[in-house]
C-alpha angles and dihedrals in degrees: 000000000000128000117252090233113084144144134195117245134195106205116205118218123220092214139007118278093239110172141141119302111264115241131207087283089055129233112325123186139144115293089242090058091054089048091061113109113276094355097114092035092054093053092047090049089054090051093051092049093051103035113096119235099022095140105080094354134133119242130193117214132180144111151201098278097252122145110299095023098120094038090054093047090052092051093046092049093050092046091047090056090050091053097051101257108164097212138005116201115200133158142249108286088358090275112149128151119220095246090046089051090052089052093050091049092053095041094050096038088236124179087237145299138259111218118194108212145107088209111219096359119113118268138213132079090303093042135068138289131195144188119208128185121210122193132231092278089061094250134107116297116270120256091247090057094047088049089055092047090052091048091054092045094057093058101032115140102168146004135211125233140158113244113218141124116269126189094203092227108142106194124148116281145085124272139176126232112181102311094332127100118224109203115191109195136182092255096191102066093053088057095046090048087058091049090054090058089059107036137045101243092182093056093046092046093051091049099049092045090054100075097297103119116195134189131199127193115205091182090224088291138117101297094062096090091039093050094048091051091044104043101029105030101031104027098032098235121153121276089246091063094089116061125194089011102162116085108234129192091240096027087247090287091301123131103235096217112119103222137112092269103047097031092045095137091058092043091053091052091057103030098042104024138056101212096100134043096198136023136181142172137192132206133246098288098028102248099108129065141192120202124203135175130193103297095353143085121210113223109225091236091054090045093059091048093049093049090052093046092051100039091124090069089070119076092212091063099040091121091062136250122296090204143308136240137196135185116255095252091052114098119260092242090113090051090065091050092048091052090051091050093046095237134124122268119200125202111208138174117268110279131085094238089076090057089046092063091051093045093049089051091049090239094128140025103189130035140166152174129220089238091085095275127129132159148153143212093288090088136358098248136067109269125209102190091043089058091049091052091047090056092047090050091053092047093047092049098043094035089217133128121253091253091051091051090051096047094045090051093052091047089058103035104021125243128283104204104211141172141166123212116199122199104193134198095013114165105265094234091054093049094046093048092050092048095047092049092053091046091055090051095055099091092055097049101076111112095015121124116257127169089353093303137087120265107242095184142347122200150139107260118243131179136207110202109233091209107047101013094236117152122224117194138189098029100150143323114262131197107192120194130207094251095052095263117137144194117197133186126197139165113228124218098197097091126083100204117065119314133307119222114203121197121188130197130192133178124173122215120185120240092259092053132080104300096162102073125118105259095232090053093046091049097041097109091053092045092050095047098047090051090053096043097045095032090228101160091038095052100036093039087223114131092194135021120264091234132016120194 
């Protein structure tokens, strides 16, 4: 893989790296920004200076296959050798999903992993690129570590790298670079081995081969090779089961975000056709999922609640759940299930690191976010294919359709009508002004009428971590009504162009009420009043959201 001739270089920088502080989702910028001289190298240098255990440690590296993936892996490997890493483990063709990376970190007792992905953002030279650091527990780097990385980056004057010729061919095998071992592994089989310790592959295989046709859309992103090996080779489904299965540098022009807008072709197959009984999709790096049945879409908040309510269908959770957790914007559907099961339910800020603390402390078994992410204690990331397998396990055990599972759940626990409206690529000054104005209005809203109900409270959500005592402030503006309904407003930091305003709506209807309404109709009073109160359409000049889920 690498030439035997090499030398160690110390590259001087003309100016400090100075950039934004990386979050739990890493540093995301345009691909062109990462192509600038020394930009990627400067960020990786900052990581190696801050990450504990670099000297003599094991590091996992891989990504979602987008433009720049192999170039970045090559740079990271050569910089790792220059910093004294003992071994770098990467994967064939550099393809590694985020949950699979978490598994490899934990399995190999690595000091961490560098994941090259901008998640659900578009790829290609005109798209986005990202670098994410995961810690030794397999989960997103802690805030204290990202603070340290940022501190190094602002004052960086040089970086270290091995100079050698690389052919960028990532086939399985073990190589030597200076004193460091480069181990290129399959990457997929390790992950599927883990899945087989959780789910009954024989039962699922028997069910889907007995007149239960399924379809999976990988959106030309990282889960394509995983899904083909899983559904075709292990579960015996037909070769046509996996659509858009080859990871492409620009995702074939697709937007790898598994929702009803960007995975419309898949949605149409299930919502308008009768060829398939079950459909699913995952995002760019494989940690998000969308679940569909014939004629129905499963809201991610409902999905988390249904997984928790049916945990006993899955062999891997036969001993029960220690607890569950959801992000604050996620509907409280899982809270009702947790109360029924007699277990704790934690409400956290958005960001998987908060779940990681609870998982490491064995306080929870399942967790999820409304942004199409669910997971469990098997890794420290959300996991798209795991969620798909969980649904298939429930369906195979219950021998019910997706729509029957949904309806039966609502008849027992009631229905939490829920929707998220995304306003994308808003000028930052417009989004910030809108948000600040609404924040300043919060103290005066209590007692006012909103969505036909009385506002019980209005606040900016904060969280005290029950494990480490850390306090996280300013996590989203909440308008809480006297019947448990909610309207929430947040600014998202996952985009690279402008700002994304996310608005969430929730209305609970008891099991003996009308649980058959269209969600947008059921939530219409809340949608109308938040637009009026926050002046969303007026200030953004957008008559409709970019994405509705």
